N, C-alpha and C positions, 0 to 999 in steps of 0.2 A: 719371819721366815729363817729357818734353819739353814745353815751355811754346815752342808756333811763335810766337807773337807777343809774346815776351818782347823789349823795347829796353831793358835794361839797358846802360848805358855807350854810348848814342847820343844825340846832342845834333840836338836839333829848334829849328826857328823857326818861329812860326806868325806870319803877319801878318796885322792885322785881327783881333788877338785882344783888343779891349775891351770886349767882350759876346758873346751870342748865338752863334751855331754855332763862332768864333774861340774864345772861352771855354772852350765845352764843347771843343774839340779839344784846346786847350793841357793841360786835364785831364784828357783820355783819355790821352796820350801820356806824361803824367808815372805815371798810374795804373799805365803797365806797363813804368815805371823808367827813361824816358827826360829828361835834362836839359832845360829847355825855356825858350826864348826867346820872348818876346812882344815883340809891338809894334803900335804904332798911333797914330795922332794924338794921341787924346784922350787925358792923361798920368794923370790921376786913375783913370777907368774902367781904364786899363792898369796904374794899382797895385793895384785890388781884384783884377781877375784875379793878378797875380803873387801878392800875399797869398792868394788861395783855393788856388792850386798850392802852395804854401810849407806851407801848411795838412796837405797832404796829403803833406808829408816828402820831397819833392822839390826840388831846387836848381831857380832859376827867375831871369832878369834881365827887366828891363822896357828896354826901345829904344825910344823915341819914334822912328816912320817919318811919314812923310806919303809915300804911293805917287805921287802925282801931281808929284811933286818928285826928278827924276831922282838928284842927289846923295844927297837925304836916304835913298834905298832904298841904294845904295852905301855909305854911311856905315853903315848899319843891318846890312848883312852882313856890312862887315870888323869890325866891334863885335863880334857875335856868334861868328864865326868867331875871332877874337881871345881872348875870352874863354873861351870853348868849346876852341880848338885846332882844331875841324873843324866843317862843319855837315852832316850825315847824314840828315838829313829837312827840307823846305821844303815848308808849308802855305802857296800863296796864298789867301788867306780873304777879303781886303778886297774890297767892293764896297758900290754905293750905288743905288738906282734914282730916277732922273729922271721924274717921271708928267707927263704931259700929252699933247694929241693933238698929231698932228704937224704942221695946219696953223698951231698956236700955239706950236709948239715953239721953241726958240733953237739955234742953234750953238754960244755957248756951253756949253747943256746936255748936248747931243751929245759935244761934247769933254770935259766934267769927268767923263762917266758912261765915255766910251773912258779918258781918262786912270787913272783909278780904278781901273776894271775890269778893264782889260785891259793897258795902256802897263807900270802897274806891275807886274803877275804878269813880264810880260816882262821886263822888267827886273832884278827878283828873280832870277827864273829864270837869266838871261844872268851873273850875278855869282856865284850860291850855286852854278854848275855850272862855273864855272872853279876852285871850291876843291874841289866833288866830284869832278873829272876826276883831280886828282893823286892821290887816293885810290882812283881806280878804283870809286867805288861812290855811291850816293847815290839818294836818292826824292824827286821832286817830287811832291806831290799839289795839284792846280787843287781852286778850288770852282768849278762850272760852276753850273747849273739846270734844273730842266723848262723855262724857256724856251730851251733850244739846242736842241730838239727840235721848236719850231715858233712862229709870233708870235701877238699880238692886239693888239689895240687899246689904245691907254693910254701905252705908254711903248718907242718904237721904240729909244730908245739902248741901253734894258736891253737886249731881247731880241736885236739885233745884239751887241751884248757879250759875251751868254753863249754865243752863236753862235761869237765869235771865240775864247774862253774854250777852249771843244770842240776847234776847230781848229788852237789855239796848241799845245793837250795833243798831239794827234798829231804835229804836225809837230814839236816839240820831244822826243818819245819816238823817231822816226825818228832824227835826230841824235845824240842824245847817251845812247840805249839799246847800242851799241858801246861807249861809253865806261863803261860800269857803272850810269848813270845810268837808274831807268826811272822814266817821266813817267805820272801818270792822273790822272782826274778825278770827283770825286764830284758828283753830279748831283742835290740835293735837290729834293723836292718842296716843299710848302706846311709849313714849321714857324714854330712861335710866335717870331719874334724882333723887334727893333726894327726890322727892314725890314719887317715884315709884320704885326705885333700892330695898328696903326690899322685893317688892310682885313679881318682877321678876324672882326670881330664885325659882321657886317650879313647882310643876307638874301642877296647875291650869295654869300659865303663858306659860307654853308648850304647854299645849292643845288650849288657846286662838291664840300663834303664829301659829300654824298649821293651823287654821282655818282663818288665814289671806288670803287674795287672793295674796299679794306676799311674805308669810309664814315667815316674820320678823319683828320686832319692828323698831321704826325710831333710825335713827343715827345723831349722832350730824353732825347737819350743813343742817340738810338735810328740814329745816323750813328756813334758808336764803334767799333761792329764792321770797318764797312766802312775807316775811317780807319785804324785798327791793322793789318789785314790789309794794306793799300796800304803802309803804313811801316815792314812787317815784313819777315826772309826772305823768309818765307810766300809773298809775291807775285814772288818772284825773275825768275817767266818772263810775266810780266801787265804790258805795257806799251802807252802809246797809245789808253787804254779811257777810254772816259767813262758811267761806271757809276752809273744811275737810283734813288736810293731814294726813291721818290715814293706809296708805298701803295696804286701800280698806276694812275697817272694815266696814263703813256705809252702802256701798253698798249691804250689806248682813244683815243688821238691819231691 
């Protein structure tokens, strides 16, 4: 019986893997046989991720990386390529939310969100694509959000950055797909992570949950399936897509 989602022999890099979705992504890729490099700023948390992946029997390396620093991203890509020989799968998952209404927001906050959420993904994709192009294949998977679908008050920079990730994905797909590199994005709804946990225990969150077709928020592991599909050969004819995994939230927006 063929395993359509086997990643044995593939090398993957997950940027933004110190916690939350990125840590889960690293474990999911390892579970399908991939060698995994994990990268983030918080080295202690990164080592925790590495230990969890290695406990699954997978090869894993931890690479410190600040996505807001171009040279740091370049060094990260080069380190992983040198260690594994190539990079087959890149997951751009680093992200922050800068909360605050527009009238009290700052340009510094805007630029910090854009540097982390968008520019880092652009640089990592550019550098990884140079490696992937030489082998004629590769998978780039960006983390977007339901915030790419529409805006709300409270964080102009976050909503703008996730919309930018969606179109970065489409533009990269147009340019890189002829080189054998597919580029897609996963757009999660509300999942319990470090970014969201402070806002999930509130009457507003409960009202939001009640309005979802599935009447609940996402659970750990519920993005694994779409991630593995996009990382595997099964998705060879899928590129430039932003795939919402959101309990049905965007079908009502």
